[in-house]
C-alpha positions as CSV (number, residue, x, y, z in Angstrom):
1,M,97.5,104.5,80.6
2,I,96.9,103.5,84.3
3,N,99.6,101.8,86.2
4,A,99.1,100.2,89.6
5,Y,100.8,97.9,92.1
6,M,98.8,94.9,93.3
7,F,99.8,93.5,96.6
8,M,98.7,89.8,97.1
9,D,98.4,87.4,100.0
10,V,98.5,83.8,98.9
11,E,98.1,80.5,100.7
12,P,101.3,78.8,101.8
13,G,102.8,76.8,99.0
14,C,100.8,78.5,96.3
15,S,103.1,81.3,95.2
16,Q,104.6,79.3,92.3
17,Q,101.2,78.3,90.9
18,T,100.0,81.9,91.2
19,L,103.0,83.2,89.3
20,I,102.4,80.7,86.5
21,R,98.7,81.8,86.2
22,M,99.6,85.5,86.3
23,R,102.0,85.2,83.4
24,L,98.9,84.5,81.2
25,L,97.5,88.0,82.0
26,N,98.9,90.5,79.5
27,Q,98.4,93.6,81.6
28,I,100.7,92.3,84.4
29,E,104.1,93.6,83.6
30,S,106.0,92.0,86.4
31,V,105.5,90.1,89.7
32,S,107.9,90.2,92.6
33,V,108.1,87.6,95.4
34,V,108.6,89.6,98.6
35,S,109.0,89.0,102.3
36,G,106.9,90.9,104.8
37,H,103.2,91.6,105.1
38,H,102.4,90.4,101.5
39,D,103.6,87.5,99.4
40,L,103.6,88.9,95.9
41,I,103.5,92.4,94.3
42,A,102.5,92.8,90.7
43,R,102.9,95.8,88.5
44,V,99.8,96.2,86.3
45,S,99.3,98.5,83.3
46,V,95.8,99.0,81.8
47,N,94.0,101.5,79.6
48,D,91.2,102.3,82.1
49,L,89.9,101.6,85.6
50,E,87.3,99.2,84.3
51,R,90.1,97.0,82.9
52,L,91.9,97.2,86.3
53,H,88.8,96.0,88.0
54,D,88.6,93.1,85.5
55,I,92.2,92.1,86.1
56,T,91.7,92.2,89.9
57,A,88.7,89.9,89.5
58,E,90.8,87.5,87.3
59,V,93.5,87.5,90.0
60,H,90.9,86.7,92.7
61,R,89.9,83.6,90.7
62,I,93.4,82.2,90.8
63,R,93.4,79.3,93.3
64,G,95.5,80.2,96.4
65,V,95.0,84.0,96.2
66,I,93.6,85.0,99.5
67,K,93.5,88.8,99.2
68,T,94.6,91.6,97.0
69,N,95.2,95.3,97.7
70,T,95.7,97.5,94.7
71,H,97.3,100.9,94.6
72,V,97.0,103.1,91.5
73,I,100.2,105.0,90.7
74,S,99.4,108.7,90.6
75,K,102.9,109.9,89.8
76,E,106.2,108.1,89.3
77,I,109.5,109.8,89.8
78,N,112.8,108.4,88.4
79,V,115.4,109.0,91.0
80,C,118.3,107.5,89.0
81,Q,119.5,110.1,86.5
């Protein structure tokens, strides 16, 4: 399983529409609305890099999405034990 974070920049006023469309993509586990350099951050879980590429292409087709920046998670550490 490949997990990644997808940082997205969206046009002003399009965040809600983008969230609605992203709910239709099964591989997107969660989406966070954030302040700062990006507008949204999605956690994506796929079986292979080809599917990650496909999901990225699907997100780019959502009206209002300006740019994405995807970071594959190489290791995750649970700090709450």
